[in-house]
Structures are given as C-alpha cells and as structure tokens.
C-alpha positions in Angstrom: 0.9 -25.0 -4.3 -2.3 -23.1 -3.4 -4.3 -21.0 -5.8 -3.3 -17.9 -4.0 0.4 -18.6 -4.6 -0.3 -19.2 -8.3 -2.1 -15.9 -8.6 0.3 -13.8 -6.5 3.8 -15.1 -6.1 4.3 -13.1 -2.9 4.2 -14.0 0.8 0.9 -14.0 2.6 2.0 -10.8 4.5 2.4 -8.9 1.2 -1.0 -10.0 -0.1 -2.6 -9.1 3.3 -0.8 -5.7 3.2 -2.4 -5.2 -0.2 -5.8 -5.9 1.1 -5.4 -3.7 4.1 -3.9 -0.9 2.0 -7.2 -0.9 0.0 -9.0 0.4 3.1 -7.5 3.9 3.1 -8.0 4.0 -0.7 -11.7 3.2 -0.4 -12.0 5.8 2.4 -10.5 8.4 0.1 -12.7 7.4 -2.8 -15.8 7.7 -0.6 -14.6 11.1 0.7 -14.0 12.4 -2.8 -17.4 11.4 -3.9 -19.3 12.7 -0.9 -17.4 16.0 -0.6 -19.2 17.9 -3.4 -22.6 16.8 -2.0 -21.7 17.6 1.6 -20.4 21.1 0.7 -23.6 22.2 -0.9 -24.2 25.0 1.6 -20.6 26.0 1.9 -19.3 29.5 1.0 -16.4 27.9 -1.0 -16.6 28.4 -4.8 -18.0 25.3 -6.4 -14.9 24.9 -8.7 -12.6 24.7 -5.6 -14.8 22.0 -4.1 -14.8 20.0 -7.3 -11.1 20.3 -7.7 -10.5 19.1 -4.2 -12.9 16.2 -4.7 -11.1 15.3 -8.0 -7.8 15.3 -6.2 -9.1 12.9 -3.6 -10.6 10.6 -6.2 -7.3 10.5 -8.2 -5.3 9.9 -5.0 -7.7 7.2 -4.0 -7.3 5.5 -7.4 -3.5 5.6 -7.0 -3.7 4.0 -3.5 -6.1 1.3 -4.8 -3.8 0.6 -7.7 -0.9 0.2 -5.2 -3.1 -2.1 -3.1 -4.0 -4.2 -6.1 -0.4 -4.5 -7.2 0.7 -5.6 -3.7 -2.1 -8.2 -3.6 -1.0 -9.5 -7.0 2.7 -9.7 -5.9 4.3 -6.8 -7.8 7.5 -5.8 -6.0 7.4 -2.2 -7.2 4.3 -1.6 -5.1 6.1 -2.1 -1.8 7.5 1.4 -1.7 4.2 3.2 -2.5 2.6 0.9 0.1 5.1 2.1 2.7 4.4 5.7 1.8 0.6 5.0 2.0 1.1 3.5 5.4 3.1 6.4 6.7 0.5 8.9 5.4 -2.3 6.8 6.9 -0.6 6.8 10.3 0.0 10.6 10.0 -3.6 11.3 9.3 -4.6 9.1 12.3 -2.2 11.1 14.5 -3.7 14.3 13.3 -7.2 13.0 14.0 -6.3 11.7 17.4 -4.2 14.7 18.5 -4.8 18.2 17.1 -8.3 17.4 15.9 -9.4 15.9 19.2 -11.0 12.8 17.5 -9.4 9.8 19.1 -12.3 7.6 18.0 -11.4 7.5 14.3 -7.8 8.6 14.9 -6.5 5.6 16.9 -7.8 2.9 14.5 -6.4 4.9 11.6 -2.9 5.0 13.3 -3.2 1.3 13.9 -4.1 0.6 10.3 -1.1 2.5 9.1 1.2 0.6 11.6 -0.3 -2.7 10.5 0.6 -2.1 6.9 4.1 -1.1 7.9 4.5 -4.2 10.0 3.2 -6.5 7.2 5.6 -4.9 4.6 8.6 -5.1 6.9 8.2 -8.6 8.2 11.0 -11.0 7.2 9.1 -12.9 4.5 8.2 -9.5 2.9 11.8 -8.3 3.0 13.0 -11.6 1.6 10.5 -11.4 -1.2 11.4 -7.9 -2.1 15.1 -8.7 -2.1 14.7 -11.8 -4.2 16.1 -14.0 -1.4 16.4 -17.7 -2.1 15.7 -20.3 0.6 18.6 -20.6 2.9 20.3 -17.4 1.6 21.0 -14.5 3.8 20.0 -10.9 2.9 23.7 -10.1 2.3 24.1 -13.0 -0.1 20.9 -12.0 -2.0 22.3 -8.4 -2.3 25.6 -9.8 -3.6 23.8 -11.9 -6.1 21.9 -8.8 -7.3 18.7 -9.1 -5.4 15.6 -8.6 -7.6 17.7 -8.0 -10.7 19.6 -11.3 -10.0 16.3 -13.1 -9.5 15.0 -11.8 -12.8 18.2 -12.7 -14.6 18.1 -16.2 -13.2 14.4 -16.6 -14.3 15.2 -15.4 -17.8 18.2 -17.8 -18.0 15.9 -20.7 -16.9 13.3 -19.7 -19.5 15.9 -19.7 -22.3 17.1 -23.2 -21.4 
C-alpha cells in the first residue's frame, strides 16, 4: 500500500480532483486580496469594496477546504466539489462568451469539466457509494452504501 493510500483512502481520481479544485480556490483568494488595492481609484465606496473582497476571501477558503477534504478522502466533500466545478465552468463560459475573453475563459471551462470528469469516473463513484470489490452499484445501495460501509467498519473494530 502506498503512502498516498494510507493518508487518503480515496481513489487517485478523487485526490487529483482535490488538487485541481484548489486552483479556483487559490484564484478567488488572490482576487479577494488584490481587489481592494486595485480599486483604489474607483468611485465605489471603500466599505463596499472591502465587503466584496471579504466575500471572495471567505468563498475561497470554503473552496480550499473542500479541495483539502477531497484530497484527504472525505466523502462529504464530493458534492461541494461538484458545485465548485459547475460554478467554475459557468464562470469560464461567461468569460469566453458574454465578456469576450476566450483566453482565460476556455481554460476555466476546461478546468471545471476536468473536476467533473474526475469526480464522476467509476472509481470515484464506487468510493462515494462504499462499493466493495466485485460488487455492483445496486448491491452497494442495497447494502446501505456509505452507511453500510461505516457499519461494517465499526463491526470489525468491535471484534
């Protein structure tokens, strides 16, 4: 068993999705930090700019937390990861289309799609369902999926 498997009991796709999900989080963090300095000559009230920057920083920290949780193999982070991927692809679409900036827009769309593909590949789905080797998705669902896997783990720990 590799050290990566010991640290994060998740498939490689999920750990990679966590690393890739960190990119939009880092971008938001940088944007939230740079925004107040860049709007120094703006007509907007300073409080509005600081509130907006604060929102971006808080949102960035949430995305980075989700990315870290995916990288560490926490199943709860898959849904926020999917939402982050959809938002990233949407921002990319807006950049490429209505804003007329295909240079940053197309890679942003591709980044969001990459996260979605990684989170919906078969090993990622099997991990999220708690699927055992040789077991179908239907059998995992009948067994109780993640809850069944947790119950089996607790039973083994007691014995």
